[in-house]
VMD Tcl script that builds the backbone (N, CA, C; Angstrom):
set m [mol new atoms 291]
animate dup $m
set s [atomselect $m all]
$s set {name element resname resid chain x y z} {
  {N N MET 1 A 5.126 15.334 -10.667}
  {CA C MET 1 A 3.859 14.890 -10.120}
  {C C MET 1 A 3.678 13.375 -10.292}
  {N N LEU 2 A 4.295 12.821 -11.309}
  {CA C LEU 2 A 4.192 11.385 -11.510}
  {C C LEU 2 A 4.885 10.622 -10.390}
  {N N ALA 3 A 6.018 11.144 -9.934}
  {CA C ALA 3 A 6.715 10.505 -8.820}
  {C C ALA 3 A 5.899 10.594 -7.538}
  {N N LEU 4 A 5.265 11.734 -7.305}
  {CA C LEU 4 A 4.404 11.895 -6.128}
  {C C LEU 4 A 3.218 10.928 -6.196}
  {N N SER 5 A 2.689 10.773 -7.403}
  {CA C SER 5 A 1.585 9.846 -7.589}
  {C C SER 5 A 2.010 8.405 -7.280}
  {N N ALA 6 A 3.215 8.036 -7.743}
  {CA C ALA 6 A 3.705 6.681 -7.470}
  {C C ALA 6 A 3.955 6.474 -5.989}
  {N N LEU 7 A 4.452 7.493 -5.304}
  {CA C LEU 7 A 4.688 7.379 -3.877}
  {C C LEU 7 A 3.374 7.236 -3.101}
  {N N CYS 8 A 2.382 8.044 -3.455}
  {CA C CYS 8 A 1.072 7.939 -2.821}
  {C C CYS 8 A 0.470 6.565 -3.063}
  {N N MET 9 A 0.661 6.036 -4.249}
  {CA C MET 9 A 0.131 4.727 -4.590}
  {C C MET 9 A 0.815 3.645 -3.760}
  {N N LEU 10 A 2.135 3.716 -3.640}
  {CA C LEU 10 A 2.843 2.728 -2.830}
  {C C LEU 10 A 2.411 2.764 -1.372}
  {N N LEU 11 A 2.291 3.958 -0.830}
  {CA C LEU 11 A 1.876 4.081 0.565}
  {C C LEU 11 A 0.430 3.591 0.760}
  {N N GLY 12 A -0.426 3.923 -0.184}
  {CA C GLY 12 A -1.806 3.473 -0.105}
  {C C GLY 12 A -1.935 1.958 -0.178}
  {N N LEU 13 A -1.199 1.354 -1.091}
  {CA C LEU 13 A -1.237 -0.101 -1.216}
  {C C LEU 13 A -0.651 -0.785 -0.002}
  {N N ALA 14 A 0.422 -0.204 0.552}
  {CA C ALA 14 A 1.019 -0.780 1.772}
  {C C ALA 14 A 0.038 -0.708 2.934}
  {N N ALA 15 A -0.665 0.428 3.064}
  {CA C ALA 15 A -1.642 0.536 4.138}
  {C C ALA 15 A -2.778 -0.484 3.968}
  {N N LEU 16 A -3.235 -0.655 2.734}
  {CA C LEU 16 A -4.291 -1.645 2.494}
  {C C LEU 16 A -3.804 -3.058 2.779}
  {N N ALA 17 A -2.546 -3.348 2.446}
  {CA C ALA 17 A -2.006 -4.678 2.717}
  {C C ALA 17 A -1.912 -4.917 4.226}
  {N N LEU 18 A -1.463 -3.910 4.979}
  {CA C LEU 18 A -1.347 -4.054 6.425}
  {C C LEU 18 A -2.701 -4.154 7.116}
  {N N ALA 19 A -3.763 -3.718 6.425}
  {CA C ALA 19 A -5.105 -3.836 6.997}
  {C C ALA 19 A -5.651 -5.254 6.883}
  {N N MET 20 A -4.983 -6.112 6.104}
  {CA C MET 20 A -5.426 -7.514 5.974}
  {C C MET 20 A -4.919 -8.346 7.133}
  {N N ASP 21 A -5.694 -9.380 7.482}
  {CA C ASP 21 A -5.323 -10.260 8.609}
  {C C ASP 21 A -3.940 -10.844 8.449}
  {N N ARG 22 A -3.611 -11.279 7.275}
  {CA C ARG 22 A -2.342 -11.950 7.034}
  {C C ARG 22 A -1.154 -11.073 7.326}
  {N N HIS 23 A -1.242 -9.797 6.957}
  {CA C HIS 23 A -0.102 -8.891 7.113}
  {C C HIS 23 A -0.185 -8.064 8.389}
  {N N ALA 24 A -1.303 -8.107 9.089}
  {CA C ALA 24 A -1.439 -7.324 10.321}
  {C C ALA 24 A -0.507 -7.850 11.405}
  {N N ALA 25 A 0.007 -9.061 11.266}
  {CA C ALA 25 A 0.940 -9.607 12.230}
  {C C ALA 25 A 2.232 -8.813 12.267}
  {N N HIS 26 A 2.508 -8.030 11.229}
  {CA C HIS 26 A 3.725 -7.223 11.183}
  {C C HIS 26 A 3.574 -5.925 11.957}
  {N N LEU 27 A 2.355 -5.618 12.392}
  {CA C LEU 27 A 2.125 -4.385 13.149}
  {C C LEU 27 A 2.403 -4.632 14.624}
  {N N PRO 28 A 2.750 -3.577 15.368}
  {CA C PRO 28 A 2.866 -3.754 16.815}
  {C C PRO 28 A 1.518 -4.168 17.404}
  {N N VAL 29 A 1.536 -4.760 18.543}
  {CA C VAL 29 A 0.291 -5.277 19.170}
  {C C VAL 29 A -0.745 -4.166 19.327}
  {N N ALA 30 A -0.317 -2.965 19.691}
  {CA C ALA 30 A -1.258 -1.851 19.879}
  {C C ALA 30 A -1.917 -1.432 18.574}
  {N N GLY 31 A -1.280 -1.690 17.437}
  {CA C GLY 31 A -1.821 -1.240 16.169}
  {C C GLY 31 A -2.517 -2.329 15.380}
  {N N SER 32 A -2.837 -3.442 16.001}
  {CA C SER 32 A -3.398 -4.534 15.222}
  {C C SER 32 A -4.885 -4.767 15.494}
  {N N GLY 33 A -5.531 -3.880 16.227}
  {CA C GLY 33 A -6.941 -4.051 16.528}
  {C C GLY 33 A -7.820 -3.685 15.345}
  {N N PRO 34 A -9.113 -3.942 15.450}
  {CA C PRO 34 A -10.051 -3.626 14.359}
  {C C PRO 34 A -10.118 -2.142 14.051}
  {N N LYS 35 A -9.971 -1.311 15.080}
  {CA C LYS 35 A -10.016 0.140 14.860}
  {C C LYS 35 A -8.802 0.593 14.040}
  {N N ALA 36 A -7.628 0.044 14.353}
  {CA C ALA 36 A -6.419 0.384 13.610}
  {C C ALA 36 A -6.526 -0.096 12.166}
  {N N ARG 37 A -7.095 -1.260 11.963}
  {CA C ARG 37 A -7.235 -1.786 10.603}
  {C C ARG 37 A -8.210 -0.941 9.778}
  {N N ARG 38 A -9.247 -0.433 10.440}
  {CA C ARG 38 A -10.200 0.435 9.742}
  {C C ARG 38 A -9.490 1.704 9.287}
  {N N TRP 39 A -8.642 2.277 10.160}
  {CA C TRP 39 A -7.890 3.472 9.779}
  {C C TRP 39 A -6.894 3.180 8.663}
  {N N LEU 40 A -6.304 2.011 8.683}
  {CA C LEU 40 A -5.388 1.638 7.584}
  {C C LEU 40 A -6.155 1.528 6.271}
  {N N GLN 41 A -7.359 1.016 6.305}
  {CA C GLN 41 A -8.164 0.938 5.096}
  {C C GLN 41 A -8.500 2.330 4.565}
  {N N VAL 42 A -8.836 3.230 5.478}
  {CA C VAL 42 A -9.160 4.618 5.077}
  {C C VAL 42 A -7.918 5.288 4.526}
  {N N LEU 43 A -6.765 5.122 5.187}
  {CA C LEU 43 A -5.525 5.717 4.696}
  {C C LEU 43 A -5.114 5.142 3.332}
  {N N GLY 44 A -5.327 3.829 3.176}
  {CA C GLY 44 A -4.998 3.198 1.887}
  {C C GLY 44 A -5.858 3.746 0.745}
  {N N ALA 45 A -7.159 3.860 0.998}
  {CA C ALA 45 A -8.041 4.420 -0.024}
  {C C ALA 45 A -7.703 5.878 -0.320}
  {N N ALA 46 A -7.358 6.634 0.722}
  {CA C ALA 46 A -6.988 8.033 0.523}
  {C C ALA 46 A -5.687 8.131 -0.265}
  {N N GLY 47 A -4.755 7.228 -0.038}
  {CA C GLY 47 A -3.506 7.231 -0.788}
  {C C GLY 47 A -3.717 6.957 -2.263}
  {N N LEU 48 A -4.597 5.995 -2.545}
  {CA C LEU 48 A -4.885 5.705 -3.960}
  {C C LEU 48 A -5.640 6.859 -4.628}
  {N N LEU 49 A -6.535 7.491 -3.897}
  {CA C LEU 49 A -7.263 8.639 -4.441}
  {C C LEU 49 A -6.299 9.807 -4.671}
  {N N ALA 50 A -5.394 10.050 -3.738}
  {CA C ALA 50 A -4.408 11.124 -3.903}
  {C C ALA 50 A -3.508 10.865 -5.097}
  {N N SER 51 A -3.200 9.607 -5.302}
  {CA C SER 51 A -2.380 9.222 -6.460}
  {C C SER 51 A -3.094 9.561 -7.769}
  {N N MET 52 A -4.374 9.239 -7.822}
  {CA C MET 52 A -5.156 9.553 -9.030}
  {C C MET 52 A -5.281 11.031 -9.258}
  {N N VAL 53 A -5.498 11.790 -8.182}
  {CA C VAL 53 A -5.626 13.243 -8.287}
  {C C VAL 53 A -4.310 13.865 -8.809}
  {N N CYS 54 A -3.182 13.354 -8.334}
  {CA C CYS 54 A -1.882 13.861 -8.808}
  {C C CYS 54 A -1.720 13.656 -10.320}
  {N N ILE 55 A -2.119 12.504 -10.797}
  {CA C ILE 55 A -1.997 12.233 -12.228}
  {C C ILE 55 A -2.997 13.076 -13.028}
  {N N LEU 56 A -4.210 13.213 -12.514}
  {CA C LEU 56 A -5.206 14.014 -13.222}
  {C C LEU 56 A -4.802 15.486 -13.316}
  {N N ALA 57 A -3.988 15.936 -12.379}
  {CA C ALA 57 A -3.556 17.336 -12.369}
  {C C ALA 57 A -2.621 17.659 -13.537}
  {N N VAL 58 A -1.932 16.657 -14.058}
  {CA C VAL 58 A -0.948 16.935 -15.119}
  {C C VAL 58 A -1.294 16.290 -16.467}
  {N N MET 59 A -2.289 15.453 -16.521}
  {CA C MET 59 A -2.608 14.744 -17.767}
  {C C MET 59 A -4.076 14.855 -18.125}
  {N N ASP 60 A -4.363 14.557 -19.361}
  {CA C ASP 60 A -5.739 14.424 -19.842}
  {C C ASP 60 A -6.376 13.237 -19.144}
  {N N SER 61 A -7.672 13.279 -18.948}
  {CA C SER 61 A -8.331 12.244 -18.152}
  {C C SER 61 A -8.173 10.842 -18.760}
  {N N GLY 62 A -8.277 10.709 -20.066}
  {CA C GLY 62 A -8.130 9.388 -20.686}
  {C C GLY 62 A -6.735 8.820 -20.500}
  {N N LEU 63 A -5.739 9.641 -20.725}
  {CA C LEU 63 A -4.352 9.200 -20.548}
  {C C LEU 63 A -4.033 8.995 -19.055}
  {N N ALA 64 A -4.655 9.778 -18.192}
  {CA C ALA 64 A -4.414 9.655 -16.762}
  {C C ALA 64 A -4.846 8.281 -16.241}
  {N N TRP 65 A -5.993 7.794 -16.669}
  {CA C TRP 65 A -6.458 6.486 -16.228}
  {C C TRP 65 A -5.512 5.390 -16.698}
  {N N ILE 66 A -5.053 5.470 -17.928}
  {CA C ILE 66 A -4.133 4.470 -18.448}
  {C C ILE 66 A -2.807 4.497 -17.689}
  {N N THR 67 A -2.310 5.708 -17.432}
  {CA C THR 67 A -1.066 5.866 -16.677}
  {C C THR 67 A -1.220 5.339 -15.254}
  {N N TRP 68 A -2.340 5.660 -14.623}
  {CA C TRP 68 A -2.571 5.225 -13.246}
  {C C TRP 68 A -2.635 3.694 -13.172}
  {N N LEU 69 A -3.338 3.104 -14.103}
  {CA C LEU 69 A -3.410 1.630 -14.120}
  {C C LEU 69 A -2.053 1.032 -14.460}
  {N N GLY 70 A -1.283 1.710 -15.299}
  {CA C GLY 70 A 0.051 1.260 -15.604}
  {C C GLY 70 A 0.991 1.319 -14.407}
  {N N LEU 71 A 0.812 2.316 -13.558}
  {CA C LEU 71 A 1.606 2.409 -12.330}
  {C C LEU 71 A 1.136 1.420 -11.277}
  {N N LEU 72 A -0.111 1.038 -11.331}
  {CA C LEU 72 A -0.677 0.158 -10.317}
  {C C LEU 72 A -0.016 -1.208 -10.305}
  {N N ALA 73 A 0.306 -1.755 -11.462}
  {CA C ALA 73 A 0.902 -3.088 -11.542}
  {C C ALA 73 A 2.285 -3.151 -10.896}
  {N N PRO 74 A 3.246 -2.288 -11.240}
  {CA C PRO 74 A 4.541 -2.388 -10.580}
  {C C PRO 74 A 4.496 -1.987 -9.104}
  {N N ALA 75 A 3.614 -1.057 -8.751}
  {CA C ALA 75 A 3.500 -0.670 -7.326}
  {C C ALA 75 A 2.965 -1.830 -6.497}
  {N N THR 76 A 1.999 -2.554 -7.040}
  {CA C THR 76 A 1.459 -3.718 -6.346}
  {C C THR 76 A 2.539 -4.789 -6.189}
  {N N LEU 77 A 3.317 -4.985 -7.232}
  {CA C LEU 77 A 4.406 -5.968 -7.162}
  {C C LEU 77 A 5.434 -5.565 -6.099}
  {N N CYS 78 A 5.791 -4.286 -6.037}
  {CA C CYS 78 A 6.742 -3.815 -5.010}
  {C C CYS 78 A 6.218 -4.062 -3.608}
  {N N VAL 79 A 4.964 -3.765 -3.372}
  {CA C VAL 79 A 4.372 -3.991 -2.039}
  {C C VAL 79 A 4.299 -5.491 -1.742}
  {N N ALA 80 A 3.951 -6.298 -2.712}
  {CA C ALA 80 A 3.877 -7.751 -2.502}
  {C C ALA 80 A 5.244 -8.321 -2.176}
  {N N VAL 81 A 6.258 -7.887 -2.870}
  {CA C VAL 81 A 7.630 -8.361 -2.589}
  {C C VAL 81 A 8.063 -7.891 -1.212}
  {N N GLY 82 A 7.769 -6.649 -0.885}
  {CA C GLY 82 A 8.123 -6.134 0.430}
  {C C GLY 82 A 7.432 -6.878 1.556}
  {N N MET 83 A 6.170 -7.197 1.376}
  {CA C MET 83 A 5.434 -7.935 2.390}
  {C C MET 83 A 5.959 -9.372 2.524}
  {N N SER 84 A 6.347 -9.975 1.419}
  {CA C SER 84 A 6.871 -11.351 1.507}
  {C C SER 84 A 8.243 -11.365 2.195}
  {N N TRP 85 A 9.066 -10.349 1.938}
  {CA C TRP 85 A 10.357 -10.265 2.642}
  {C C TRP 85 A 10.147 -9.995 4.115}
  {N N ALA 86 A 9.208 -9.139 4.452}
  {CA C ALA 86 A 8.918 -8.837 5.864}
  {C C ALA 86 A 8.379 -10.090 6.550}
  {N N GLY 87 A 7.557 -10.842 5.861}
  {CA C GLY 87 A 7.003 -12.063 6.426}
  {C C GLY 87 A 8.061 -13.116 6.667}
  {N N ARG 88 A 9.030 -13.178 5.787}
  {CA C ARG 88 A 10.095 -14.147 5.937}
  {C C ARG 88 A 10.911 -13.856 7.204}
  {N N GLY 89 A 11.229 -12.597 7.429}
  {CA C GLY 89 A 11.996 -12.239 8.624}
  {C C GLY 89 A 11.176 -12.438 9.886}
  {N N HIS 90 A 9.876 -12.171 9.810}
  {CA C HIS 90 A 8.997 -12.325 10.964}
  {C C HIS 90 A 8.882 -13.787 11.371}
  {N N ARG 91 A 8.742 -14.658 10.417}
  {CA C ARG 91 A 8.623 -16.086 10.717}
  {C C ARG 91 A 9.925 -16.643 11.255}
  {N N SER 92 A 11.068 -16.196 10.691}
  {CA C SER 92 A 12.341 -16.746 11.147}
  {C C SER 92 A 12.641 -16.336 12.576}
  {N N ASN 93 A 12.210 -15.134 12.971}
  {CA C ASN 93 A 12.422 -14.702 14.368}
  {C C ASN 93 A 11.582 -15.536 15.323}
  {N N ARG 94 A 10.419 -15.945 14.898}
  {CA C ARG 94 A 9.528 -16.729 15.753}
  {C C ARG 94 A 10.082 -18.135 15.987}
  {N N HIS 95 A 10.764 -18.716 14.994}
  {CA C HIS 95 A 11.274 -20.067 15.137}
  {C C HIS 95 A 12.515 -20.149 16.020}
  {N N HIS 96 A 13.223 -19.048 16.191}
  {CA C HIS 96 A 14.452 -19.072 16.983}
  {C C HIS 96 A 14.184 -18.901 18.471}
  {N N ARG 97 A 12.973 -18.709 18.889}
  {CA C ARG 97 A 12.706 -18.506 20.328}
  {C C ARG 97 A 12.686 -19.777 21.072}
}
mol reanalyze $m
mol bondsrecalc $m
mol representation Tube
mol addrep $m
């Protein structure tokens, strides 16, 4: 369940990152409107909530919060590194045109 929680957290954080203006450029043109960003925000929040529910299912509530916050830091770092790598490729393609 801890692995499922980490996966839900990664997907939720990625959805929240793609809902931001800066990272929305990585979405196809059809998926970059305000309606799509609203859905990404909802999916991101649902992913984080599902992550917390997965941890609460197997741990005591006090330990679950600590574990969830402990998973949040490396998951955020993974998404940040992934977005910076994606941004690097996106910018380099634009300069070669």
